[in-house]
C-alpha positions, 0 to 999 in steps of 0.5 A: 800622692802616688803615681796612680793617684796622680794619673787618675787626677790628671785624667780627670782634669783632662776629661773636664777640659775635653768635655766641659771647656766652658768650666775653664774661663778664657779657653775658647776653642774656635773650632768648637764654636764653628762646629756648634753653629754649623747648622746656621750655615743655610741661613747665613749663606742662603737666606733660608729660615734658621733651623731649630738646631741652629737656634738651640746651638746659639742659645747654648753658646750664649748661656754657656759662655757668661764671663766677659772674656769668654763672650769676647773670645766667642765673638772673635771666633764668630767674627773671624768665621764670618769674615773668612767666608765670601758666601756669607750674607752679612745682613742674615748674620746680624739678624740671626740672634733675633730670629732665634730669640737670643739677645747677645748684646751686640750685632755680629758683623765682620767689623765688630770690635769684640773688645769694646762691644761685648758685655758680661752675660748679665748686662745683656738682660 
């Protein structure tokens, strides 16, 4: 493989990593999870109803990360974020999936053991 072909291949793989991280199992970026759930902040901090964009983001996360390892990684990202904020109303965090019509298969809380509680996507239904 010539240098230009290798550069194209490497560029293609990098583009896949940047634009479709869910294609590569086990590489969950917590900043991406946090940003995708940014619209959920009002509900978990202020008790307002969750925005439609929040629910869409939660559904997208739930449908994108289907392997047990990925779902555990997402759970740990959310757990860290919830636990690091003093303004979060934990009851609202636990209610969020139900309010959005999303079945995660576990209850989000700062004390959840994601390793024990999280199942594969297909086991949630």
